[in-house]
TORDO-192424 format. One record per residue (C-alpha): residue in three letters; x, y, z. Coordinates in steps of 0.001 Angstrom, whole numbers, padded with zeros to 6 digits, always signed. Last residue first. Example, Ala and Ser with C-alpha at 12.3 -4.5 7.8 and 13.67 -1.06 7.14 Angstrom:
2
Ser+013670-001060+007140;Ala+012300-004500+007800;
//
This chain:
252
Gly+090051+110658+090989;Val+089119+111337+087407;Ser+088537+114981+086499;Asp+085160+115889+085046;Phe+085499+117513+081618;Ile+082190+116000+080416;Arg+080301+114316+083260;Asp+077366+116753+083470;Trp+076652+116423+079758;Arg+075899+112721+079986;Ile+075178+112315+076275;Ala+072152+110146+075502;Thr+069459+112811+075001;Pro+071112+115171+072520;Trp+073556+112473+071386;Lys+071048+109972+070008;Trp+071277+111206+066404;Val+075047+110943+066696;Glu+074938+107163+066929;Trp+078709+106832+066410;Phe+079506+106882+070119;His+077021+104103+070820;Ala+073896+104130+072975;Asp+072617+101804+075734;Asp+075651+102626+077892;Asp+074628+106279+078107;Ile+077264+108616+076680;Ser+080305+110348+078130;Phe+082974+112501+076524;Phe+086191+114237+077656;Ile+086542+112535+081043;Val+089786+113708+082653;Glu+093042+112357+084097;Ala+093452+108590+084111;Arg+097088+107780+084903;Gly+099324+105929+082449;Val+100322+102669+080797;Leu+101381+100666+083854;Asn+102776+097285+082819;Glu+106392+098112+083731;Phe+105396+098699+087363;Pro+104293+095061+087492;Val+100636+094381+088405;Phe+099877+091905+091193;Gly+097046+089536+090363;Val+094772+090231+087405;Gly+092408+087321+086858;Ser+094090+084116+088012;Ala+095432+085870+091102;Val+092022+087322+091956;Arg+092286+090016+094639;Ser+094423+091972+092182;Asp+091356+092775+090078;Ser+088302+091234+088458;Ser+085651+093714+089527;Asn+081927+093397+090148;Asp+081690+093038+093918;Arg+084031+095957+094655;Asn+082690+098483+092181;Asp+085632+100764+092992;Gly+087926+098326+091176;Met+091136+097221+092849;Met+094830+097220+091943;Phe+097797+096037+094007;Tyr+101100+097252+092606;His+104440+095694+091712;Glu+108053+096920+091755;Arg+108833+094823+094857;Pro+106060+092400+095758;Val+102732+093398+097350;Thr+101915+091228+100351;Phe+098333+089972+100123;Val+096628+088876+103338;Thr+093864+086353+102676;Thr+090496+087553+101523;Asn+087019+088362+102793;Asp+084767+090660+100756;Ala+085847+088919+097519;Tyr+083475+085953+097937;Ser+080535+088245+098718;Gln+079778+089213+102313;Pro+077440+092063+101329;Glu+076630+091904+097604;Ile+076392+095212+095727;Asp+078883+097129+097877;Leu+079816+100196+095826;Thr+082793+102512+096249;Leu+083243+106290+096330;Tyr+086543+108182+096528;Ser+088961+109783+098984;Val+092737+110178+098747;Gly+093975+111212+102199;Asn+097339+109403+102168;Pro+095978+106637+104436;Leu+093105+105930+102015;Thr+089608+107349+102465;Glu+086553+105335+101390;Arg+083154+106901+100790;Phe+080467+104240+100639;Gln+077505+103429+098385;Pro+074803+100856+099100;Val+072986+099445+096047;Val+069838+100341+094096;Ile+068999+098079+091145;Ser+067975+098503+087503;Arg+067967+095178+085667;Gly+070573+094560+082978;Phe+070985+090884+083822;Ala+074390+091345+085470;Asp+072919+094056+087704;Arg+072303+097667+086753;Thr+073030+100864+088699;Arg+071327+103241+091120;Phe+073512+104381+094011;Asp+072472+104556+097653;Gly+073494+106889+100413;Val+076837+108087+101710;Pro+077904+105238+104001;Glu+081288+105806+105648;Arg+084636+104180+105040;Pro+087870+104346+107001;Val+090638+102004+105787;Ala+091191+099348+108426;Glu+094845+099079+109465;Gly+097003+095985+109028;Asn+099200+097454+106325;Val+096130+098356+104275;His+092754+096922+105289;Leu+089670+097292+103088;Val+086321+096579+104728;Gly+083950+094133+103004;Gly+083948+091782+105990;Ile+087740+091704+106005;Met+089550+092586+102768;Gln+093340+092449+102917;Val+096340+094392+101624;Thr+099939+094308+102863;Asp+102292+096917+101478;Gly+105858+096214+100304;Pro+105377+097771+096863;Leu+102252+099965+096884;Gly+098687+098747+097452;Ile+095457+100474+096445;Ile+096048+101655+092875;Arg+092599+102111+091335;Lys+091628+100133+088259;Ile+091704+100340+084450;Tyr+092483+097364+082237;Asp+093953+097247+078726;Ser+094555+093779+077263;Thr+097966+093257+075625;Gly+100503+091935+078139;Asp+098759+088547+078309;Arg+098910+087453+081949;Pro+099956+090846+083295;Leu+096928+092762+081950;Lys+098314+095993+080539;Phe+097657+098999+082725;Val+095406+102044+082984;Ala+095569+103875+086294;Val+093241+105509+088795;Asp+095625+106845+091425;Gly+094652+106083+095032;Arg+098143+105353+096317;Glu+100594+107388+094306;Pro+102454+106137+091284;Glu+106266+106245+091120;Ser+107935+108370+088462;Ala+110148+106701+085871;Trp+112083+108758+083323;Ile+112629+105415+081549;Arg+110795+102278+082581;Gly+111681+098571+082688;Glu+112824+096663+079618;Phe+113570+097891+076101;Leu+112368+097567+072508;Ala+109971+094664+073144;Pro+107164+096197+071080;Ser+104042+097067+073114;Phe+101510+097163+070219;Pro+101403+100989+070349;Ile+104196+102397+072561;Ser+103669+103194+076243;His+103687+099441+076902;Arg+107416+099391+076122;Ser+107853+101533+079210;Tyr+107629+105276+079752;Gly+107510+107533+082794;Tyr+104818+107267+085464;Ser+102812+110400+084660;Tyr+104085+110755+081075;Lys+101328+108734+079379;Ser+098485+110876+080737;Val+095199+109048+080185;Phe+092323+110883+078512;Leu+088785+109691+079053;Tyr+085689+108375+077330;Asp+082840+107284+079603;Gly+080313+104879+078079;Ile+080194+102475+081001;Leu+080631+104651+084062;Leu+083762+105702+085923;Thr+083907+106728+089584;Pro+080631+104932+090431;Ile+081425+102408+088965;Met+084986+101235+088298;Ser+084214+097596+087426;Gly+081266+098533+085205;Ser+082646+097598+081803;Pro+083420+099174+078407;Ile+085136+102396+079588;Asn+086732+104297+076711;Phe+090371+105252+076352;Pro+092129+108254+074815;Gln+095929+108530+074985;Phe+097819+111584+076184;Leu+101442+112730+076180;Leu+104311+110588+074916;Thr+102830+107766+072841;Arg+099472+109234+071844;Val+100921+112713+071262;Ile+103788+111297+069176;Leu+101447+109033+067204;Ala+099052+111929+066547;Leu+101944+114081+065311;Ile+103122+111288+063006;Leu+099592+110777+061681;Ala+099162+114521+061068;Asn+102514+114688+059266;Ile+101512+111754+057048;Ile+098129+113323+056248;Val+099692+116700+055428;Arg+102346+115042+053250;Val+099662+113080+051358;Ala+097649+116250+050769;Glu+100772+118030+049482;Gly+101484+115187+047072;Phe+097920+115284+045758;Gly+098117+119038+045210;Ser+101449+118734+043431;Ala+100106+115970+041209;Lys+097010+118021+040425;Lys+099107+121111+039723;Lys+101448+119090+037486;Ser+098475+117687+035537;Ser+097035+121177+035032;Arg+100401+122469+033837;Glu+100675+119576+031372;Thr+097134+120222+030083;Thr+097831+123947+029635;Val+101022+123217+027701;Met+099080+120947+025346;
//
């Protein structure tokens, strides 16, 4: 009888310890996710060639300080940002879509508060000056129907020296010529590197100007990448589907 009671106490103690370990792990994960790094995956091609469909990356939550969108489910606990740090032009940032406050988008910060931004003939203009871009060869990607295509690729260099690659799938597309956008105070102008396949700040009904409060964090490093015709959980495809050369690449 005594042996049975001792055995039951050990089982109860073991179960309680397991529960405490799980709870502590969940709390630690929540703290890391809220204050330090949050993982995201790329489901669309708007940031090709910088980010590919199937990339998994870490976003630093502390880069711009913290807003309610730093917390899971974006509870309305406070307004604005605490320990705020202003983004730099050229940062690749995750943000909450302004029109719903819940959808996660990732784009490049092109325009800062007070800037003017315009596209003329496919060339980006910031504060009235054309942003230098040079052709760097072609890039193989897929069109809207999944067909393999080769498109022109350009290296664009912003006024602060940040340089990155962009695609021009459709010369003289509807978004290659725009009006002049003046970025409001405490807002940012975001654009995808895949210029003809990106709903961004050029489309007021799509993204529009993004409030500083809506920024979630800055994309830092790719920690996993898999072909877009495979899924993360299909481990049997990993040997051939993983893009090994992209793992631990910095995002910029």
